[in-house]
N, C-alpha and C positions, 0 to 999 in steps of 0.2 A: 257479491251479496245478492240474495234473492230479491226479485222485484217486489214480492209481497212486503218486504221490510220497508220499502220506499213508499208504498201505497199510503196515501193519507198525508204524506209529507212532500209530495212532488211540487205542489204550488210554492211552498216556502223555499224549497231548493232553487227553483227557477227564479223566483223573485230575488233571492239573495245573490245569485251569480250575476244578475243584471243590475244590482245596486251601483257598482262602480261606473257603469255606462253601457251603451247599446252593444249588442252582440248578435251575430247570426247564429242559426241553429247549431251548426257543427261546433262553433266556438263555445256555445252554451254547454254542449255535451262534454267538451274538453275541459271546461272550467270546473264542472261538477267532478269529473274524474280526478283532476289535479287537486282540488280542494279536499277530496276524500282520500287522497293517497292511493288512488286507483281502486278503492273498494267499491265505489258506485260506478256502474257502467250502464248508463241509460241508453236506450235504443231510440232511433229516430221515430219509430212507430209509436213511441210513448211521448216523446218530446213535442212533436209538431201539433198533435191534437190538443195537448195541454196549453201550448203557447197560443193557439187560436182561441181556445176557450177563455184564457186569461185576457186576451185582447177584447173579446166580446163583452167581458165583464167590466171593461174599462180600466183594468189594472196594468195593461201594457198598451203601448202604441207600436206601430211598425212603419218602416219605410223601405224603399229599395235602394241598394247600393250596387255599383258595378265594381268588380274586382277581377283582374285577369281576363277581361272580356266576358265575364259571367255576371249575371244579375242574381242577387240573393237578398232575401228579406232579413232586415235587421230589427231586433226588438229592443224596446227601452221601457223602463218603469215610468208610469204616470204618477202624479201626486197620490192618487188613490192606491196605486200599487205600493208606494212607499208606506202608506198607512197600513195596508194589508200586511206588508212584510213585518212591521212592528208588532201587529197582532199575532202573526205566525210565530214570531220569536217569543212573545209572552206565553202563547199556548204551548210551545215546545218546552220552555222552562218549567211550566206547571206540570206538564206531562212527565218529563224526565224526573222531576222531583217526586212525583207520586209513585212512579215505577221504582225509583231508588229506595223510597221508604218501604215498599213491599219487599223488594229483593234483599235489602240490607237494613233490616229493622234495628233501631237503636236499642241498646240494652235497657230494659226497664229500670227506672230509678229505684234505688235501694237494693239492687241485686249485686252480687259479687261473683267473680269467677266465671 
């Protein structure tokens, strides 16, 4: 899927995959791919700046973990991040409802066929 289609929704996607618990960057990319059935393939050059921005905004926190002799940064939702995720979900529902109403208008009352 084109990256333009994800633009504007990246924050919500990242917050959603972190909802169950902390993940490092590659695991976040993998989670998005798996949840989307492979349709969304986010690049590291997109993910890491977004994660850093969300952390600066207080929506994520991070720490370092060691795995296999390597250190990697692990990201987790903060309470503010959970609230922001709820807002993202509400906005998404309103957005998709509006788009659906335009693309698939209901038949006006009183019409047939």
